[in-house]
Backbone as a printed PyTorch tensor [residue, N CA C, xyz], in Angstrom:
tensor([[[ -0.4120, -68.5070, -29.3300],
         [  1.0350, -68.5940, -29.5350],
         [  1.7540, -68.2760, -28.1750]],

        [[  2.8000, -69.1090, -27.9510],
         [  3.5450, -68.9870, -26.7450],
         [  4.2960, -67.6820, -26.7930]],

        [[  4.3380, -66.9380, -25.6810],
         [  5.1010, -65.7070, -25.6020],
         [  6.5800, -66.0750, -25.3400]],

        [[  7.4530, -65.5560, -26.1490],
         [  8.8640, -65.8300, -25.9920],
         [  9.6860, -64.5560, -26.1400]],

        [[  9.3630, -63.5690, -25.3540],
         [ 10.0660, -62.3160, -25.3180],
         [ 10.2450, -61.6560, -26.6890]],

        [[  9.1800, -61.5790, -27.3980],
         [  9.2100, -60.8580, -28.7120],
         [  9.6510, -61.7180, -29.8390]],

        [[  9.9190, -63.0070, -29.6710],
         [ 10.3430, -63.8890, -30.8190],
         [  9.0900, -64.5880, -31.3450]],

        [[  8.9210, -64.4730, -32.6310],
         [  7.7910, -65.2000, -33.3270],
         [  8.2580, -66.6130, -33.4780]],

        [[  7.7380, -67.5220, -32.6980],
         [  8.1980, -68.8930, -32.6930],
         [  7.8570, -69.6090, -33.9950]],

        [[  6.6310, -69.3610, -34.5300],
         [  6.2580, -70.0470, -35.7650],
         [  7.1420, -69.6220, -36.9080]],

        [[  7.3660, -68.2780, -37.0180],
         [  8.2110, -67.8140, -38.1290],
         [  9.6460, -68.2030, -37.9560]],

        [[ 10.1040, -68.2870, -36.7120],
         [ 11.4910, -68.7180, -36.4430],
         [ 11.5980, -70.2130, -36.8440]],

        [[ 10.5850, -70.9880, -36.4720],
         [ 10.5910, -72.4020, -36.8220],
         [ 10.6540, -72.6390, -38.2840]],

        [[  9.8160, -71.8540, -39.0650],
         [  9.9050, -71.9460, -40.5140],
         [ 11.2470, -71.6000, -41.0390]],

        [[ 11.8830, -70.5740, -40.4340],
         [ 13.1880, -70.1490, -40.8410],
         [ 14.2510, -71.2220, -40.6090]],

        [[ 14.1710, -71.8710, -39.4140],
         [ 15.1270, -72.9680, -39.1220],
         [ 14.9300, -74.1200, -40.0800]],

        [[ 13.7050, -74.4230, -40.3570],
         [ 13.3840, -75.5690, -41.3040],
         [ 13.9380, -75.2390, -42.6710]],

        [[ 13.6650, -73.9990, -43.1530],
         [ 14.1510, -73.5770, -44.4730],
         [ 15.6700, -73.6700, -44.5600]],

        [[ 16.3690, -73.1280, -43.5260],
         [ 17.8180, -73.1120, -43.5740],
         [ 18.4080, -74.5290, -43.5160]],

        [[ 17.8000, -75.4210, -42.7260],
         [ 18.2700, -76.7610, -42.6690],
         [ 18.1790, -77.4550, -44.0630]],

        [[ 17.0470, -77.2790, -44.7600],
         [ 16.8990, -77.8420, -46.0700],
         [ 17.8790, -77.1800, -47.0810]],

        [[ 17.9250, -75.8810, -47.0430],
         [ 18.8090, -75.1540, -47.9780],
         [ 20.2670, -75.6300, -47.9080]],

        [[ 20.6920, -75.9960, -46.6840],
         [ 22.0680, -76.4260, -46.4790],
         [ 22.2350, -77.9960, -46.5990]],

        [[ 21.1280, -78.6160, -46.9480],
         [ 21.2010, -80.0330, -47.2450],
         [ 21.3360, -80.9610, -46.0130]],

        [[ 20.8380, -80.4580, -44.8410],
         [ 20.9380, -81.3090, -43.6490],
         [ 19.6340, -81.9980, -43.3970]],

        [[ 19.7420, -83.2170, -42.8990],
         [ 18.5740, -83.9720, -42.4410],
         [ 18.4980, -83.7630, -40.9610]],

        [[ 17.3590, -84.0740, -40.3800],
         [ 17.1520, -83.9360, -38.9490],
         [ 18.2560, -84.8360, -38.2640]],

        [[ 18.4350, -86.0110, -38.8150],
         [ 19.4280, -86.9250, -38.2150],
         [ 20.8240, -86.2970, -38.1690]],

        [[ 21.1530, -85.5260, -39.1690],
         [ 22.4780, -84.8760, -39.1950],
         [ 22.6640, -83.9060, -38.0280]],

        [[ 21.5910, -83.1800, -37.7330],
         [ 21.6710, -82.2360, -36.6420],
         [ 21.6640, -83.0030, -35.2930]],

        [[ 20.9140, -84.0520, -35.2450],
         [ 20.8680, -84.9170, -34.0520],
         [ 22.2570, -85.4510, -33.7300]],

        [[ 22.9770, -85.9210, -34.7170],
         [ 24.2770, -86.4850, -34.4970],
         [ 25.3300, -85.3610, -34.2490]],

        [[ 25.2650, -84.2570, -34.9130],
         [ 26.2290, -83.1840, -34.8330],
         [ 26.1150, -82.5340, -33.3930]],

        [[ 24.9240, -82.3520, -32.9310],
         [ 24.7540, -81.5810, -31.6840],
         [ 24.3450, -82.4700, -30.4550]],

        [[ 24.1510, -83.7270, -30.6850],
         [ 23.7500, -84.6120, -29.5750],
         [ 22.3880, -84.2790, -29.0460]],

        [[ 21.4680, -83.9460, -29.8980],
         [ 20.0860, -83.6490, -29.4740],
         [ 19.1490, -84.6320, -30.0630]],

        [[ 17.9210, -84.6270, -29.5790],
         [ 16.9690, -85.5850, -30.0490],
         [ 16.2780, -85.0690, -31.3760]],

        [[ 15.7960, -85.9530, -32.1940],
         [ 15.0820, -85.5310, -33.3870],
         [ 13.7850, -84.8080, -33.0180]],

        [[ 13.2480, -85.1990, -31.8760],
         [ 12.0190, -84.4920, -31.4100],
         [ 12.2600, -83.0340, -31.1270]],

        [[ 13.4670, -82.6880, -30.5760],
         [ 13.8130, -81.2890, -30.3560],
         [ 13.8240, -80.5170, -31.6270]],

        [[ 14.4410, -81.0560, -32.6560],
         [ 14.5020, -80.3640, -33.9470],
         [ 13.0820, -80.0990, -34.4850]],

        [[ 12.2560, -81.1110, -34.4420],
         [ 10.9100, -80.9780, -34.9290],
         [ 10.0750, -79.9820, -34.0320]],

        [[ 10.3600, -79.9480, -32.7930],
         [  9.6980, -79.0200, -31.9000],
         [ 10.0330, -77.5850, -32.2770]],

        [[ 11.2850, -77.2940, -32.5600],
         [ 11.7040, -75.9610, -32.9660],
         [ 11.0640, -75.5970, -34.3120]],

        [[ 11.1650, -76.5010, -35.2290],
         [ 10.5930, -76.2570, -36.5760],
         [  9.1120, -76.1080, -36.6320]],

        [[  8.4190, -76.6690, -35.6630],
         [  6.9410, -76.4890, -35.5100],
         [  6.5930, -75.1310, -34.8180]],

        [[  7.5970, -74.5250, -34.1790],
         [  7.3610, -73.2950, -33.4580],
         [  6.8990, -73.5560, -32.0340]],

        [[  7.1880, -74.7310, -31.5460],
         [  6.7490, -75.0190, -30.1780],
         [  7.8650, -74.7300, -29.1010]],

        [[  8.9890, -74.2170, -29.5340],
         [ 10.0510, -73.8630, -28.6330],
         [ 11.2450, -73.3900, -29.4220]],

        [[ 12.3150, -73.0290, -28.6640],
         [ 13.5530, -72.5590, -29.2750],
         [ 14.6680, -73.3760, -28.8290]],

        [[ 15.7310, -73.4850, -29.6500],
         [ 16.9630, -74.1810, -29.2280],
         [ 17.5880, -73.3790, -28.0800]],

        [[ 18.4610, -74.0290, -27.3320],
         [ 19.2600, -73.3530, -26.3300],
         [ 20.1540, -72.3450, -27.0320]],

        [[ 20.6840, -71.3590, -26.2440],
         [ 21.6060, -70.3900, -26.8630],
         [ 22.8440, -71.0620, -27.4250]],

        [[ 23.3050, -72.1490, -26.7950],
         [ 24.4580, -72.8620, -27.3240],
         [ 24.1860, -73.5030, -28.6820]],

        [[ 23.0130, -74.0570, -28.8190],
         [ 22.6140, -74.6890, -30.0860],
         [ 22.3320, -73.5940, -31.1460]],

        [[ 21.7250, -72.5110, -30.7150],
         [ 21.4960, -71.3770, -31.6670],
         [ 22.8020, -70.8900, -32.2880]],

        [[ 23.8200, -70.7030, -31.3950],
         [ 25.1130, -70.2940, -31.8890],
         [ 25.7230, -71.3120, -32.8160]],

        [[ 25.6060, -72.5750, -32.4710],
         [ 26.1620, -73.6630, -33.3620],
         [ 25.4110, -73.7000, -34.6960]],

        [[ 24.1120, -73.5560, -34.6840],
         [ 23.2740, -73.5500, -35.8600],
         [ 23.7170, -72.3390, -36.7750]],

        [[ 23.8550, -71.2040, -36.1620],
         [ 24.2390, -70.0010, -36.9040],
         [ 25.5560, -70.2420, -37.6190]],

        [[ 26.5230, -70.7880, -36.9030],
         [ 27.8520, -71.0290, -37.4580],
         [ 27.7310, -72.0970, -38.6340]],

        [[ 26.9270, -73.1090, -38.3960],
         [ 26.7660, -74.1790, -39.4020],
         [ 26.1610, -73.6650, -40.6720]],

        [[ 25.1700, -72.6790, -40.5800],
         [ 24.4700, -72.1300, -41.6480],
         [ 25.1600, -70.8740, -42.2320]],

        [[ 26.2960, -70.4610, -41.6520],
         [ 26.9840, -69.3000, -42.0850],
         [ 26.1170, -68.0400, -41.8350]],

        [[ 25.5050, -67.9680, -40.7200],
         [ 24.5490, -66.9650, -40.3890],
         [ 24.7890, -66.4030, -39.0120]],

        [[ 23.9140, -65.5680, -38.5160],
         [ 23.9920, -65.0490, -37.1290],
         [ 22.7760, -65.5840, -36.3890]],

        [[ 22.8660, -65.4570, -35.0610],
         [ 21.6690, -65.8040, -34.2930],
         [ 20.5230, -64.8580, -34.6280]],

        [[ 20.8570, -63.6580, -34.8290],
         [ 19.7860, -62.6060, -35.1530],
         [ 19.0960, -62.9660, -36.4440]],

        [[ 19.8390, -63.5730, -37.3920],
         [ 19.1720, -63.9930, -38.6620],
         [ 18.3790, -65.2720, -38.4970]],

        [[ 18.6410, -66.0530, -37.4990],
         [ 17.8820, -67.2800, -37.2260],
         [ 16.5270, -66.9150, -36.6140]],

        [[ 16.5530, -66.0170, -35.6810],
         [ 15.3520, -65.6160, -34.9060],
         [ 14.5230, -64.5640, -35.6570]],

        [[ 13.2310, -64.7170, -35.5810],
         [ 12.3070, -63.7930, -36.2190],
         [ 11.5210, -63.0520, -35.0940]],

        [[ 11.6250, -61.7440, -35.1020],
         [ 10.9320, -60.9470, -34.0630],
         [  9.4330, -60.8760, -34.4590]],

        [[  8.6130, -60.7880, -33.4050],
         [  7.2240, -60.5490, -33.5700],
         [  7.0180, -59.1360, -34.1040]],

        [[  6.0240, -59.0080, -35.0140],
         [  5.6980, -57.7230, -35.5430],
         [  4.8630, -56.9810, -34.4270]],

        [[  5.1880, -55.7360, -34.2050],
         [  4.4060, -54.9500, -33.2770],
         [  3.0350, -54.6910, -33.8790]],

        [[  2.0250, -54.7250, -32.9870],
         [  0.6880, -54.4630, -33.4310],
         [  0.5530, -52.9420, -33.6330]],

        [[ -0.0560, -52.5770, -34.7570],
         [ -0.3010, -51.1460, -35.0110],
         [ -1.5560, -50.7160, -34.2190]],

        [[ -1.6660, -49.4400, -34.0450],
         [ -2.8100, -48.9290, -33.2470],
         [ -4.1610, -49.3500, -33.8930]],

        [[ -4.2260, -49.4620, -35.1960],
         [ -5.4600, -49.8710, -35.8520],
         [ -5.8590, -51.3250, -35.6110]],

        [[ -4.8010, -52.1500, -35.2780],
         [ -5.0960, -53.5530, -34.9880],
         [ -5.6980, -53.7790, -33.6000]],

        [[ -5.5820, -52.7790, -32.7660],
         [ -5.9780, -52.9600, -31.3750],
         [ -7.4530, -52.4910, -31.1800]],

        [[ -8.2060, -52.1130, -32.2320],
         [ -9.5400, -51.6510, -32.0350],
         [-10.5060, -52.7930, -32.0920]]])
């Protein structure tokens, strides 16, 4: 998994995908609304990267959410996991 300063990219991607579907948006809708490529949306939803801060803010507004609610933090490893 790519290190992204404590953000769980896979879980964040699943979250972005779920929110898009819950709000009835197609990838094409986001592409047209934000001037981004469909490949970028799929990249985020696969957990291969994150949207820019500008797009994160716009997505949060579109979904009636906050950036913090879009992003999923990595769970800290417990001491028993490190053995």
